[in-house]
N, C-alpha and C positions, 0 to 999 in steps of 0.2 A: 475605588471608581472605574479606572483603567481594565483592571480584572473584567469587572461585570460588564463592559463593553466588549470586551475581546469575546466573551462567552455569549452575548447575545448576537454578534455577529456573526457566531463561529455555528448554534443551534439555532438562532431565529427562525431562519429560511429551512430547517430540517423540521421545525416543531409545526412551522405555519403549514408547510406539506404532509405533516402526520392529520394534521386537524382537519384539513379540507379531505384529505382518505377517507377519514373515520365518518365524517359527516353525508359526503357523497353514499358510503356503504349503507349509514343509516336510513337516508332519504329513498335510498333504492329498495331497501325493504320496507318501509313504511308505503311507498307505493304498489308495490306489490301486493302485500297485503290489504291495503284500501281495494286494487282493482279486482282481485280475487282471480287472478286470469288462470286459465290451465295452464300447467307445464311442457312449454313447448321449445324444446332443446334446439338452439342455432344450430344450422349445417356449418362443420368446419370447413374452414376455408383451404383452398388449395394450398399444398404446401409451393415452395420457391424452387427453384431450378437444384438448390444445395440441397435441399433434403426431400426434393422429389423420389431421388433416388437411395433413400435410407428405406429398410423397412418399420411397419410400423409403429412396432413397440418401442424401438430406438427415434423412430422422428417424434414422438409423444412425448418423450424423455426429454430430448432436446430442446423442445418448442417450450416445455417447462421452464428448462434451465435457461433457454435464452430470454424468455419473460422477467424472468427475477435479473438476468444480467444487465437487462435495460433499467432495472430501476437503481440496480447498487452502482452501476457507471455512473448518473448522474450524482448521487450522492458522493461518492470516492472520488469524483471530479470537484467536487464541490469544497470538499474535505483538504486535498491537496493544493487547491487555489487559493484557499486561505490560510493554510502552512506555508505556501512558497510568499505569496503576496504580503505576509503581514508587516515586512520591511518597509513596505510603502504607504505605510499608516503615519500621517505627521507626529502621531506621539513617539514611534520610532525612526522616523528621517528626520527630526529636528534635532537632534542630539550632535550638530556637526561644528559647535563653537570654536572647536581647536583645529579645524580642518579649514583651509581658505578655497578647497575645490569642493562644494557641495557632491559635485558629479562621482568623484571618484570616492566619498564617502558614500552615496547609493549603493556604487556597485558592490564597494566593502561589504555592506548590510546584506546585500539580495546575494553575496556566493557564500558568505559565510550561512546566513539561513539554510542554505544547501547542502552546506557541510555537516549542519547539526539535523540534519533528516533521518539518520540513522535508526533513533529510537522511535521516530513516530514511523517510518516504512516498518519497525520491527513490530511494533503493535497491529497495523492494519493486514501484513504478514500473515501473523498470529490468529487473528482474526478469521481470515479468508482460509486459512489449510482449514483452521478448525470446521468450520462449515462444510468442508469437502469433506473431508475424512469422519465425521462423525456418524453420519446416518450407515455408514458402512461396518462401525465396530460396534454402537450399542446394539444390546441384547433384541429389542423388538424391532428397529428399525434396521438392522443387520436381516432378521428374519423376514421381515417383509421382503427384503429387498431380494432376499435369494430366492423367493418364491414367483417372481416377475420373469418372464420370457427375456429377459435381457442380462446378459453376462456381467458378472464382478467386473470384467476386465472394462467391457463396456462401461459401466455407471463409474469407476474410478477414472479412468481417460478421458471421458465428456465432461465430469465433474471439475477433474483439475486445469484441463484447457480451458475451461468458460472463465474459473474463477482467477486463474493466472492473466487470460487476457483482458479482463476486467480490471484488475489489478496495474498493468503494464500499460491500457488502455486511459484510464482514467488518472493514472500519475502522470504520464507524456501531456494529456490536453491542460492538467492543473499547471504543468509547468511552462508549457506553451503560452497559456493565458495571461498567465503571470507575468512571463518576457513580455509577452505584448504590452499588459499596460506600464511596463518599468518605461520602454520605447516611448509609448505614448504620455504619461506624464513626466519621465527625466530624460527624455530623449535618449541617444545612442552614447550611453555614460560610458560605455568600455571602449569605444574610439579616441583616439590623444589624451592617453593618461598621462601627468607627467612622469618623469623620469624619477625623481627623488617626492620624498613625501613630504605634501602638500599643506604642511601644517606648524605649527609652534612646537616646537621638542621644548618638552618643562626640564628635563635635566638627563644626568645618564641612566637612571631608571625608564627612561620613558620607551617602551616597546614597541609603540607605535610605527616607526620608522622601518623595522625589523618586521613587521605584520604588514606593512604596505610593498614591502619590494615582495612577500611570499605573494601577495594579491598580483603582482607584476607577472608572476611565473606560472597561475594559477591558469588551466586550462578550462572553461567552462564547459566546451561540449564533452571533454570527459569526465566533468564532473558530473552532467546532468547521466550520462551513460552510465556511471558508477552506479548510481540510485536505482537503473533499470537493473544492473545485475546484483546490488544489495537485496532487492526485493525478491529477485527469484531466489537468491541463496536462503534467503530465512524463509519463503514460502516453502520449499524443497526441504530444508531441515526440520521447520515444523510438521510438515507433511510424514517424515520418516520417522519421528520422533514419536507421534501419536499415533501410527500404525503399528509400532514394536508392538509385538506380543509381550507383555510382561505376566501377565497370569490368563488363565481363561476371563473372556469377556462375562459369563454369567455371573461370577461370583463378584461378591461386595467388595473383597480383599483385592482384587484385581482393578476395581473401578477405582478404588482408594492408591492403589499403586501407580495406576496409570497417572491420576491427578498430581500426584507427589513427585510424580517424572516431568511432567508438564510445569510445575510452578519451578519447581527447582531449576528448570531449564531457562524459563523466563526472567527470573532474579540472576540467575547467572547474567543470562547476553545483559540485561540492565544495569548489572554492576560493573561488568566490562564497558558498557558504554560511557559508566560514570568515569571510571579510571582514564579513559580517552578523554574525557571532557575535561578534568583537573589534572591531566598530563603525566599521568601514573603507568597507565599503561595503553598502548597504540593499537588499532584494528590491524590485521596482517594486512601489508600491501599485494602480498601474492595473490589477495581475493581479491583486488579491484575495488579494494574500500578506500573512497576517497573525503574522510574526513577532518581534511587540514588544509587551509592555505596554501599551495607551496604549488611544486613542481608534481605531474600526475605519477602513478603507479607505473611502472612501465606494461608495455602492450600485452606480452605476454600472460598479464595478469588477467586479464580479461577473458582469454581461452581459458583458465586454469579455474578460474568464478565458474564458466558456464559450463564445465567438466564435471565440475564440484554439484552444481545443482543437479544437471542429470541424472549424476550416478546418484543423488538422493533421492530422488522421482521414483527413478526403476527399483532402489532399496526398497521403499514405501508400497511399490507394486508387487514386491517379494512377500511383504509382510501379509498383505489383506491377501495372496494367491493362501500363504501358507494358514491364514484365520479359517479359510473354506474347506481345510482339508480334515 
């Protein structure tokens, strides 16, 4: 029952929004057939200050991408909000019977949810990177784009920056709203935390005191910023992998090889994330992965993660350029 309730809360607004859009499009089609009005295209609105200096072909492409980004922003913001705010649900927040300080338990649950967001961010980054690179790699769509008066470089960077900006903006929005909800529902739970474990220790095997000490050393700002660098790193890695010219793109064997490579990388990342959860292996802290409560990685790891992400993006651009030769 709880699982069905979670699915309803997660997908309910998205399904209702989709039904509303479909009904609106159907009603507009019925009205146009009933009125039988002649086709009279609406004049294009005047470009804003930013797009006004861009040539018409590039401006048309950017306008289309910005329209799609506005829809994706609200969709992804909702998904991030549900993910980060799931610890505030009564079913999740009511399991603090062994804790004498419910506020400390609520802060623990919230930060643990943020630490476990690696696989969730990986899935969204994979989808966004695939949307960016697929039209530039598939035979028919790539042939269509090469006949447009817009270069492959502009298409690649414009699609990349729009998708990555939407990912990061929606993640920041979801985290900010969930943090505001935590403050409104529970109050400033991160302030005045007890110096020792606020609960009843059941025995020598009870690991909650060590977990609470790790909570005291956890840096929430560094944890949230780690989520941003994690999204960027997964996005750029998927983009470079998907753009890699395995075999000629028009051959069926090339399509199968690229699909196998992508699935192998996806399952490899999921397996590594599972090993991290089971305490078998850990994400390297040198790349600013912050997947466990405790002291944050070194500050130099932020620069390393950003440099690796930038290098992978330029590598993907190089692969796209090689495909055009």
